[in-house]
N, C-alpha and C positions, 0 to 999 in steps of 0.2 A: 318230723319231716316238714310240717307246715312252717315251723320257725326257720328252718334252713332255706326253704323256698322264699320266704319273706326277706331273709337276710340277703339272699342272692339278688332279689329285685332291688333292694336298697343299694347294694354295691354297684349293680349295673347302671342305676340312675345317678349315683353320687360320683363315681370315679370320672366319667366324662365331664361332668360339671366342674369338678375340682380341677381337672386338667385344663379346661377352658379358662378358668380363673387364673391359674398359674401362668398359662401361656400369654394371657392378656397383659400381664405386668412384667414379662421378661424383656430383656434387651433384644432388639430386632435382629442383631447379628447372631446372638446365641440361639434365638428361636429358629433361625434359618438352617442351623447345622446340627441341632440336637433336639430330642423330644423333651416334653415337660417333666418327665420322670427323672431327668438328669439335672433339673434346675437347681438342686442344692449341692451339686458336686462340681468340681473344677473340670472343665472339658478342654481337650486339645484341638486346635484347628491349624490348618496349613495355609500359609499366605506368602506373599512376596513383597519385598521392599526395593525401592530404587536407591542405589548407592550414589554417592557424590561423583561428579564428573571431573575431568581433568582441570577444569577451571577452579575447582575447590581445593586443589592440593596446595600444601605448603612444604617448605624444605626445613628439616630439623636434623641437625647432626649428620649431614651428608645423606639423609634418607628423605624421600618424598612421601608425605603423609596426607591421607584424607580421613577426616573424622565426621561422624554423623550419627543418626539414630534411625533404626528401622521402624520404630513404633511411632504412632501419632502422639502429639503432645497431650499429656493428661491420661494416657492409656493405662489401664490397670493390668495389662497382660505382662507375662514374663516369657522370655525366650527359653525354650527347652533345647532345641537343636537347630542346625541350619545346614544348607547345602548349596552347591553351585548349579544343581540341575533340578528342574521341576519334578523329575521322576524320583528324586531322592532328597527330600527336604530334611531328612534326619541323618545326613552323612557325617556331620561333625557335631560334637558336643560343645556347649557354650564354654568359652574360655580357652578352647584349643585352637591353634593356628590352622588355617586352611589356605592352600594355594589356589589363586584365582587363575582362570583361563586366560585372561588378558594380561596377566603378570602381577606379581606382588603377593603379599601374604596378608590375610585379614583375620582379626580376632573379634568375636562378637560376645558381648556380655549379656547377662540375664535381663537387664533393663533395656535392651535393644541398642545400646550404644556400640559402635564399632570403631576399630582403628585399622586402616588399610595402609600398609607400608610397601615401598618398592625402592630398590637402589637406583632405578632409572625413572625418569619423568613419565607420568601418566599421559596417555594420548587418547584414551577412550572417550566416547560421548555419553553413552547410557548403558549401565549394567544393572541387572536385577539379581538379588540374592533371595533365595527361597528359605523359609524357616517354618518351624512348628512352635506354636506358643501355647501356654497354659492360660485359660481364661477363667477367672473366678466368677461365681454367680453374681449377676447384677439384676436388680429389680427396679422398675421405674414406672411412673404414671404418665410418661410422655405419650404412650399409645392412646390412652383415654383423652388426653388433651388434644391430640391430633384428630381423633374421631369427632369429638364434640365441637371442635372448631372448623371441621370440614364443611364445605358449602352444603346447606340443606339439612344437616342432621338435627340441629336444634329445632328448626321449623317442623321437620317430620315427627319429632318427639311430641311437639304440641298437637300436631294433627292426629296422632295416634290417640292421645287423651281425648281430643274432641270427638273422635269416632267411638271410642270404647266406653266412656262413662255413660253417655245417653243410651247407647246400644245395649248396655247392661241393665240400666234402671227401667227403661220403657217396657221390655218384656216381663220383668218381675212385677211391675204394677198391673199390667194386663192379666198376666197368668194368675196372680193372687186372687183377683176377683173371679176369674173363670173357674179356678180350682175350688173356691168356696161354693160357687153355684153348683158345680158338678158333684160336690161332696155332700152338701146339706140342704139343697133346695130340690123340691120335687116338681118336675115338669116333664111333659111328653118328649121323647127322643133323647133323654139324658144318657141312657146306656149306649145309644148309637153314637153320640158325640164322644163319649169316652173311647169307644172302639176306633173312631176316626182319628183321635189323638194318637192312639197307639200305632195305628197304621202309618201315620205321617212320620213317625220316628224312623222308619226304614226307607223313606224316600231319599235318594241321593241328592245332595245339594246341586251337583253339576247338572242333573237332569232338569231341575226346575229353575236354574239360574237364568238361562237365556229367555224362556217364556216370561219370567218375571221382569226381566230387563226390558223386553219389548213392550210389555203392558205399561210399565212405568214411563218409558219414553213416550208412548202414545198419550198418556194422561198429561205429561209435562208439555208436549207439543200442543195439545188441545187448549190448555190454559195459558200458553205462551210463556212457560217457564223454562229454566235450564235443567236438563236431566242430570247433569254432573254436579250434584250438590250433596251436602251432608245429610239432608232429609232423606234422600234416596237410600243411602247406605244404612241409616238408622232403621228405616222400614224393612230393608232386606234382612238385616241381622235379627230384627224383631220377629219377622216371619219364620226365619230358620230356627230360632231359639224357642219359640212358643210351644211347640209340641212337647219337648222335653220338660220345659218349665211347668206346664199344666199337668203333665203326667206325675212328676215328682211331688208337686205341691198338693195335688188332689189326693194322692195316696196318703200323704202325711196328714192332711187335714181330716180325712175320713177316719183316721185312727185316733183322733182326739176323743176324750171321754164324752159320750152322748149325754150323760147326766148334766154336765155343765151347760150344754146347749139348751136342754129342756128347762133347766132352772132359769136361764136367762129369758127364754120365751115366756115362761109363766110370770116373770116379773114385768113383762110388757116390752122387752127389748126388741127392736126391729132387726132384720137381717144385717143391715149396715152397721148397727151398733154392736151386734155380736161379732161381726167380722173385724171391725176396727179396734174394739177394746179387749177382745178375748182371743179370737182365732189368730189374728196377725201377730201379736206378741208371742203366743205359744208356738208359732210356726217359724220362728227366727232361724233355728238350725237348718231347716229345709231351704229357707230363703238364702242363707249364707252358702249352702252347698251349690245351689244353682248359680249364685253370683260368681263363685269361683270358676265353675265350668264356663259360663258365658264370657267372663272377663278374659280368661285364658284363650278361648276360641277367637274372640274378636281382636284381641291384642296381637295374636300371632297370625291373623288372617292376611293373606296377600291377594288371593283370587277375587274375592268379593270387592275388596278395596279398589283394585285396578278396574274392574268392570263398572262399578257405580261411581267412582271418583275420577278415574282416569290417571294419567301419569304426569300431570303438570307439577312443577316444583312447589307450587303454593298449596297443593292438596295431597301430595304424596305422603303416605304413612311411613312409619319407621321401617317396617319390613321391606317396603318398596325401595326406600333409600339405601338400605343395606344391600339389597340385591344390585342396585346400580353401583354401589361401592365395590361389590364383588366383581362386577364386570370390568371396572376401570382399574382395580388394584388386586387382581387375582393372585399375584405373587407376594403381596404384602400381608403375610400371615398375622403380624402383630396388629394390623389395622382390623382385619377380619375377626380375630378373637376378641379384641376389645369391643368392637361393634356388636358382636353376638352376645357378649355378657351384658352390655348395656340394655339390649333388647329383652333379656330374661330377668333382669333385676326387679323390674316392676311387678311382673307376675309372681315372682318369688315372695315379694313383700305382701302382696294380696293374699297369697295362699297361706303363708305362715301367720298372718293376722287373723284369718278365719278358719284355720285348720282344726281348732278344737270343736267347731260345729260341723265340720265336713263329714266325718264318718257317721256321726249320730243322725244328721239330717238325711244323708244318702241311704243309709240302711233302713231308717224308718220309712222313707218315701218309697222304698223298693218292696217291702214285705207287708206293709199294712194296707188294708183296703176296706171298703164299706159299700 
């Protein structure tokens, strides 16, 4: 039963991601009319083409003839059927003659070419012919090219890295020192501090966001600085990530063998030497686990980024730029899917690079204590 539940979770997570990837490389016209699960099959779509006018006719053997093609040049579609009415685009099969309402007889081939003949001269201006065509699967990287060359996307990608990397490293550095102190150093109030860390885990971010912003703006105004800087968002993400980081690392470090610590202290090692040479290398699984959590959280964040950085084009992160792209191109699904997959590819690389440490560090940091 547990294996079935795990398999179900994997499918629920994998299928939408796979669908997003397939949609991001599909042709935009096909994406607009069919789902990603039909991407490997030929689909039919209805459309209309404009026939040649009376000015295009030529006289051949006592007949007036208009030749042309319903499909665009280089199209890989094939005509399946056609009709003279928008309500019935499958009225006639390709190759069969059809009587036109304005006179004459037309024959349409699979490649879209047509021959329209009439015993009398044509006098019409503009006539449409409706048809159903078979469209084979087509995949392209044009969607990614359009997203990456759109105004602001490249800059937003760099801004996201500028925010995420320091906002992941800073809390790890602070939390590692604090976790060692709470796990192996004896001082008054240690238990109270551990309880405080656990309590801070349940404080909603939204509740503390505005007071933190007002306090930071007050400090920036006092010292004559700009409140909308990278330093502010680094400190905000550090503050929001520290409780979880300290909790996980403290539990993991407290579970390390006590004999190793006592042997090191008997050899005259200081707390800093024990931390730097023994505890830190042994705690790498826990550090990697929190690094994944923090990186994913900061990379996908939009609320904190808007509050502490603003929405100027020079400082807007990738999630903010994609939101703007969604607002301006809400009907362009090929742009949205490509942009969404670009935003998740970096977290996926980070996760799969560190996933061998993830479960070990997470479980050890959750069940061990001291």
